Backbone as numpy.savetxt, mean C-alpha at the origin, in Angstrom:
# Nx Ny Nz CAx CAy CAz Cx Cy Cz
-23.36 -10.99 -0.53 -22.48 -10.49 0.38 -21.11 -9.80 0.13
-21.09 -8.66 0.75 -19.71 -8.05 0.36 -18.56 -8.22 1.33
-17.35 -8.58 0.68 -16.57 -8.92 1.62 -15.74 -7.61 2.11
-15.54 -7.79 3.58 -14.94 -6.56 4.19 -13.43 -6.88 4.11
-13.01 -5.34 3.48 -11.60 -5.18 3.21 -10.87 -4.28 4.01
-9.68 -4.41 4.28 -8.87 -3.60 5.06 -7.74 -2.70 4.33
-7.69 -1.33 5.43 -7.12 -0.29 4.55 -5.44 -0.79 4.45
-4.89 -0.20 3.25 -3.72 -0.43 3.05 -2.75 0.56 3.54
-1.58 0.31 4.13 -1.06 1.49 5.30 -0.52 2.58 4.47
-0.25 2.22 3.15 0.18 3.48 2.63 -0.56 4.66 1.81
-1.68 4.08 1.07 -2.59 4.73 0.72 -4.01 4.91 1.30
-4.40 4.06 2.11 -5.51 4.13 2.74 -6.57 3.53 2.31
-6.49 3.19 0.95 -8.02 2.46 0.47 -8.13 1.21 0.80
-9.21 0.66 1.11 -9.45 -0.56 1.69 -9.29 -1.97 0.66
-7.83 -1.92 0.27 -7.64 -3.11 -0.82 -7.20 -4.33 -0.06
-6.78 -4.43 1.35 -6.18 -5.62 1.81 -7.37 -6.60 2.05
-7.18 -8.24 1.58 -7.88 -9.14 2.27 -8.22 -9.32 3.24
-6.97 -9.01 4.34 -6.89 -9.26 5.58 -6.14 -8.17 6.39
-6.34 -8.09 7.72 -5.51 -6.87 8.32 -4.01 -6.86 7.91
-3.41 -5.65 7.88 -2.13 -5.42 7.42 -1.09 -6.57 8.03
-1.43 -6.72 9.62 -0.36 -7.76 10.36 -0.47 -8.74 9.58
-1.48 -9.33 8.92 -1.57 -10.86 8.16 -1.48 -10.67 6.71
-1.10 -9.50 6.18 -1.18 -9.36 4.71 0.53 -9.27 4.18
1.15 -10.66 4.69 2.69 -10.80 4.32 2.67 -10.58 2.46
3.51 -9.65 2.30 3.79 -9.33 0.93 2.91 -9.02 0.12
1.70 -8.49 0.72 0.33 -8.29 -0.20 1.05 -6.91 -0.57
0.32 -6.85 -2.32 0.75 -5.66 -2.93 -0.45 -4.93 -3.27
-0.30 -3.93 -2.73 -1.70 -3.14 -3.13 -1.95 -2.65 -4.43
-2.99 -2.73 -4.96 -3.26 -2.57 -6.50 -3.74 -1.10 -6.87
-3.79 -0.38 -6.04 -3.96 1.29 -5.85 -2.46 1.90 -5.95
-1.81 1.44 -5.16 -0.39 2.36 -4.75 0.69 1.73 -5.13
0.83 0.11 -5.26 1.67 -0.88 -5.35 2.50 -0.72 -4.14
2.07 -0.31 -2.88 2.93 -0.48 -1.76 2.80 -2.10 -1.42
3.94 -2.80 -1.16 4.03 -4.58 -0.67 4.22 -4.24 0.64
3.17 -4.81 1.32 3.07 -4.68 2.52 4.52 -5.62 3.29
4.92 -4.74 4.51 6.20 -5.33 5.17 5.72 -5.26 6.72
5.57 -6.83 7.05 5.11 -7.17 8.29 6.06 -6.93 9.09
7.62 -6.71 8.50 8.52 -6.61 9.40 9.16 -5.38 9.73
8.75 -4.22 8.93 9.02 -2.71 9.03 7.89 -2.47 10.44
8.55 -1.97 11.53 8.09 -1.82 12.76 7.62 -0.28 12.74
7.86 0.67 11.68 7.35 2.26 11.81 7.28 2.77 10.55
6.60 3.79 10.62 6.62 4.29 9.29 7.96 5.13 8.49
9.22 5.11 9.62 10.11 5.88 9.29 11.34 4.77 9.18
11.03 3.30 9.27 11.83 2.27 9.11 11.98 1.87 7.30
13.08 1.70 6.89 13.24 1.34 5.70 12.51 -0.08 5.33
12.03 -0.24 4.18 11.41 -1.48 3.99 11.95 -2.29 3.00
12.48 -3.58 3.14 13.18 -4.43 2.33 12.33 -4.54 0.99
10.66 -4.96 1.40 9.88 -5.34 0.36 9.88 -4.09 -0.71
10.13 -2.73 -0.37 9.75 -1.64 -1.18 11.22 -0.79 -1.58
12.31 -1.76 -1.57 13.63 -1.12 -2.13 14.19 -0.35 -1.27
13.82 -0.31 0.02 14.40 0.38 1.19 13.74 1.79 1.65
12.62 2.06 0.61 12.13 3.35 1.18 10.94 3.02 2.11
10.74 4.09 2.94 9.90 3.83 4.10 8.57 4.04 3.90
7.66 3.74 4.69 6.31 3.69 4.70 5.80 5.48 4.21
6.68 6.28 5.36 6.18 7.77 5.01 6.76 8.05 3.80
7.67 7.80 3.16 8.36 8.08 1.83 7.35 7.57 1.01
6.89 6.19 1.03 5.87 5.94 -0.12 4.25 6.39 -0.04
3.97 6.92 1.11 2.80 7.85 1.28 3.13 9.07 0.36
4.19 9.67 0.67 4.37 10.94 0.01 4.54 10.68 -1.61
5.17 9.76 -1.90 5.20 9.50 -3.31 4.06 9.27 -3.89
3.15 8.44 -3.18 1.93 8.06 -3.56 0.96 9.42 -3.69
0.94 10.45 -3.06 0.22 11.61 -3.20 0.72 12.57 -4.52
2.26 12.26 -4.74 2.88 13.01 -5.73 2.58 12.23 -7.10
2.93 11.05 -7.20 2.78 10.12 -8.43 1.69 9.06 -8.63
1.05 9.05 -7.61 -0.10 7.97 -7.84 0.33 6.57 -7.73
1.77 6.44 -7.03 2.17 5.10 -6.71 3.43 5.34 -5.94
3.93 4.41 -5.28 5.00 4.37 -4.19 6.37 4.88 -5.08
6.44 4.53 -6.05 7.60 4.65 -6.85 7.10 5.20 -8.59
7.88 5.86 -9.25 7.48 6.29 -10.53 7.17 5.18 -11.24
8.36 4.39 -11.54 8.37 3.33 -12.41 7.46 2.19 -12.15
6.58 2.11 -10.88 5.26 1.38 -10.86 3.73 2.11 -11.19
4.12 3.18 -11.40 2.51 3.97 -11.58 2.04 3.14 -12.61
2.56 2.70 -13.83 1.91 1.82 -14.75 1.06 0.78 -14.30
1.59 0.17 -13.00 0.72 -1.02 -12.82 -0.50 -0.79 -11.78
-0.61 0.58 -11.25 -1.62 0.84 -10.45 -2.94 1.24 -11.07
-3.80 0.97 -10.30 -5.20 1.33 -10.71 -5.83 2.31 -9.81
-7.05 2.86 -10.46 -8.10 3.84 -9.27 -8.45 2.76 -8.37
-8.81 3.32 -7.10 -9.70 2.55 -6.22 -10.99 2.34 -6.59
-11.41 1.14 -6.38 -12.95 0.59 -6.83 -13.78 1.61 -5.52
-14.88 2.12 -6.14 -15.89 2.63 -5.10 -15.86 2.29 -3.70
-16.30 0.65 -3.58 -16.08 -0.04 -2.31 -15.01 0.13 -1.44
-13.63 0.61 -2.23 -12.40 0.70 -1.62 -12.40 1.84 -0.92
-12.84 3.01 -1.28 -12.49 4.11 -0.70 -13.44 4.38 0.63
-12.61 4.74 1.51 -12.92 5.05 3.17 -13.96 5.77 3.46
């Protein structure tokens, strides 16, 4: 039986084991965004992500393959079942 996964708010791949509202401090293995349930919008700085916003994280992921250059070495490609 396949486990339903939920999309990462940063990269969009279905890597979250629970909805983002319940994924306290979960780190996406594809983009390395640490889910911040306290950041209310995509333009609000995230303490879990060293003050970058979700919007900045998305842009960095598109350019670098990770939310920050120093984290790119820890990321992985999405699995086929994680691609939306």
